[in-house]
C-alpha positions as CSV (number, residue, x, y, z in Angstrom):
1,M,37.3,243.2,165.7
2,G,40.9,244.0,165.2
3,R,43.4,246.9,165.3
4,K,44.0,249.1,162.4
5,D,47.7,248.1,162.4
6,E,46.8,244.5,162.0
7,G,48.7,244.4,158.8
8,C,52.1,244.6,160.6
9,A,54.2,241.5,160.6
10,A,53.5,239.1,163.4
11,D,57.1,239.3,164.6
12,Q,56.7,243.0,165.3
13,V,53.9,242.5,167.8
14,S,55.2,242.6,171.3
15,D,53.9,241.9,174.8
16,R,54.9,245.4,176.1
17,I,52.2,247.3,178.1
18,F,53.7,250.8,178.6
19,T,54.1,251.9,175.0
20,V,53.3,255.4,173.7
21,P,50.3,254.1,171.6
22,N,48.8,252.3,174.6
23,V,49.2,255.4,176.8
24,I,47.4,257.5,174.2
25,S,44.6,254.9,174.1
26,F,44.4,254.9,177.9
27,I,44.1,258.7,177.9
28,R,41.3,258.6,175.4
29,L,39.5,256.1,177.7
30,C,39.9,258.5,180.6
31,L,38.3,261.3,178.6
32,V,35.0,259.4,178.4
33,P,33.6,260.1,181.9
34,I,34.8,263.7,181.7
35,F,32.9,264.1,178.5
36,L,29.7,262.7,180.0
37,V,29.9,265.0,183.0
38,L,30.3,268.0,180.8
39,L,27.4,267.0,178.5
40,F,25.0,266.3,181.3
41,N,25.8,269.7,182.9
42,G,25.0,271.6,179.7
43,Y,28.6,272.4,178.6
44,N,27.8,271.6,174.9
45,I,30.8,273.3,173.3
46,V,33.4,271.9,175.8
47,A,31.8,268.5,175.7
48,T,32.0,268.6,171.9
49,L,35.6,269.6,171.8
50,L,36.6,266.9,174.3
51,Y,34.7,264.3,172.3
52,A,36.2,265.5,169.1
53,L,39.7,265.3,170.7
54,A,39.1,261.7,171.9
55,A,37.7,260.6,168.6
56,G,40.1,262.6,166.4
57,T,43.2,261.1,168.0
58,D,42.1,257.6,167.1
59,W,44.5,257.4,164.2
60,I,47.5,258.8,166.1
61,D,48.2,255.7,168.2
62,G,48.1,253.5,165.1
63,Q,50.4,255.8,163.2
64,I,52.9,255.9,166.1
65,A,52.7,252.1,166.6
66,R,53.4,251.4,162.9
67,R,56.2,254.1,162.5
68,T,58.0,253.2,165.7
69,N,57.5,249.4,165.6
70,T,55.7,249.4,168.9
71,V,52.6,247.4,168.0
72,S,51.6,245.4,171.1
73,R,49.1,242.7,171.8
74,L,47.5,244.9,174.4
75,G,47.2,247.7,171.9
76,Q,45.5,245.4,169.4
77,L,42.7,244.9,171.9
78,L,42.8,248.3,173.7
79,D,42.5,250.5,170.7
80,P,39.3,249.1,169.1
81,A,37.8,248.6,172.6
82,V,38.3,252.3,173.3
83,D,36.7,253.2,170.0
84,R,33.7,251.1,170.9
85,I,33.5,252.6,174.4
86,L,33.7,256.1,173.0
87,M,31.0,255.3,170.5
88,I,28.7,253.8,173.1
89,A,29.3,256.8,175.5
90,G,28.5,259.2,172.6
91,V,25.2,257.6,171.6
92,C,24.0,257.0,175.2
93,G,24.8,260.6,176.2
94,L,23.0,262.0,173.1
95,F,20.0,259.8,173.9
96,L,19.8,260.9,177.5
97,V,19.9,264.5,176.5
98,G,17.2,263.9,173.8
99,R,19.2,264.4,170.6
100,L,19.2,260.9,169.2
101,P,16.3,258.5,168.7
102,L,16.4,255.1,170.4
103,W,16.6,253.0,167.3
104,I,19.9,254.5,166.4
105,I,21.2,253.8,169.9
106,L,20.1,250.1,169.6
107,V,21.7,249.7,166.1
108,V,25.1,251.1,167.3
109,L,25.0,249.2,170.6
110,V,24.1,245.9,169.1
111,R,26.8,246.2,166.4
112,D,29.5,247.3,168.8
113,L,28.6,244.5,171.3
114,L,28.7,242.0,168.5
115,L,32.2,243.2,167.4
116,L,33.5,243.2,171.0
117,V,32.1,239.8,172.0
118,G,32.7,238.2,168.6
119,G,36.3,239.4,168.5
120,A,36.9,238.1,172.1
121,V,35.4,234.7,171.3
122,L,37.5,234.4,168.1
123,L,40.7,235.3,169.9
124,K,40.0,233.0,172.9
125,R,38.6,229.9,171.1
126,F,40.2,230.0,167.7
127,H,43.2,232.3,168.2
128,V,42.3,234.4,165.1
129,R,41.5,238.0,164.5
130,V,39.6,239.9,161.8
131,A,41.6,243.0,160.7
132,V,39.7,246.3,160.6
133,I,39.2,247.4,157.0
134,F,39.4,251.0,155.7
135,P,35.6,251.4,155.1
136,G,35.1,250.3,158.8
137,K,37.3,253.2,159.9
138,V,35.5,255.6,157.5
139,A,32.2,254.5,159.1
140,T,33.5,255.1,162.6
141,T,34.7,258.6,161.4
142,F,31.3,259.5,160.0
143,L,29.6,258.4,163.2
144,F,32.1,260.4,165.3
145,V,31.6,263.5,163.2
146,G,27.9,263.1,163.3
147,F,27.9,262.7,167.1
148,A,30.0,265.8,167.4
149,G,27.5,267.8,165.4
150,L,24.6,266.5,167.5
151,L,26.6,267.3,170.7
152,L,27.2,270.9,169.5
153,N,23.6,271.1,168.4
154,W,24.3,274.1,166.1
155,P,23.5,275.2,163.5
156,L,20.1,273.5,163.0
157,V,19.0,272.9,159.5
158,P,15.5,272.3,158.1
159,G,14.3,268.7,157.8
160,L,13.4,267.2,154.4
161,G,9.7,266.7,155.4
162,L,9.5,263.3,153.7
163,V,7.9,261.6,156.7
164,D,5.9,262.6,159.8
165,A,7.8,260.1,162.1
166,A,9.5,261.9,165.0
167,W,12.0,259.0,165.2
168,L,13.5,259.9,161.8
169,P,15.2,263.3,162.4
170,G,16.2,265.0,159.2
171,L,13.7,263.1,157.2
172,N,10.7,264.8,158.9
173,A,10.0,268.5,158.8
174,L,11.5,269.4,162.2
175,P,14.8,271.4,162.4
176,C,17.7,269.1,163.1
177,S,21.5,269.2,163.6
178,W,23.6,268.7,160.5
179,G,25.3,265.9,162.3
180,I,22.4,263.5,161.7
181,W,23.3,263.1,158.0
182,F,26.8,261.9,159.0
183,V,25.2,259.5,161.5
184,Y,23.0,258.0,158.7
185,A,25.9,257.6,156.4
186,G,28.0,256.1,159.1
187,L,25.3,253.6,160.1
188,A,24.8,252.5,156.5
189,L,28.6,251.9,156.0
190,A,28.9,250.3,159.5
191,L,26.3,247.7,158.7
192,A,27.9,246.9,155.4
193,T,31.3,246.4,157.0
194,T,29.8,244.3,159.8
195,A,28.5,241.9,157.2
196,Y,32.1,241.7,155.8
197,Y,33.5,241.1,159.3
198,I,31.1,238.3,159.9
199,A,32.0,236.6,156.6
200,A,35.7,237.1,157.3
201,A,35.3,235.7,160.8
202,L,33.6,232.5,159.4
203,R,36.4,232.1,156.8
204,N,39.1,232.5,159.5
205,V,37.4,230.0,161.8
206,R,37.2,227.4,159.0
207,A,40.8,228.0,158.2
208,A,41.8,227.6,161.8
209,R,39.8,224.4,162.1
210,A,41.4,223.0,159.0
211,V,44.9,223.7,160.4
212,Q,43.9,222.0,163.7
213,A,42.6,219.0,161.8
214,E,45.9,218.7,159.8
215,S,48.0,218.9,163.0
216,V,46.3,215.9,164.6
217,R,46.8,213.6,161.7
């Protein structure tokens, strides 16, 4: 719901648009349709490398923003939005090429839409944000690594054979990409951090309402 450099002082946040971190975020956004075209045309290795590049540079814009004092309000919205768009593009692409079950798509999409819409409502109605916590970034990293493994689709490893359900790759006996284990770990951590974000959002809203109530007295 917020940007990773949310901890910067408020007086360091600017209204500038053309900053280096924002340009990096925009380039990452432009890589999304190129990645999908490559994936759908069977260029697994190139698509994987491009996706890894777009996902792996996630931390660069935040580092630059903090170290050069170029944190901007646009960046606070653009960076997490690009993360969500890249995530959604990855899961949808993998589903369409038959490498990811539908239930994982739904979990990721519902969570990301909740964060996007919830963050926008918080900002518009209550003028508050919920800062991204480190476990949230770890969850995103796990998911990105897992998706990259599923995109590459090599090497395949034996399933555990614990269930017969085809919709549980890795837990059934069918060979699967090693990336599915990172996806499972990322999903578990993502759901845990989502619960934290919801609780933090409720606290922030209550605090904002309390401030408003004091101001009208």
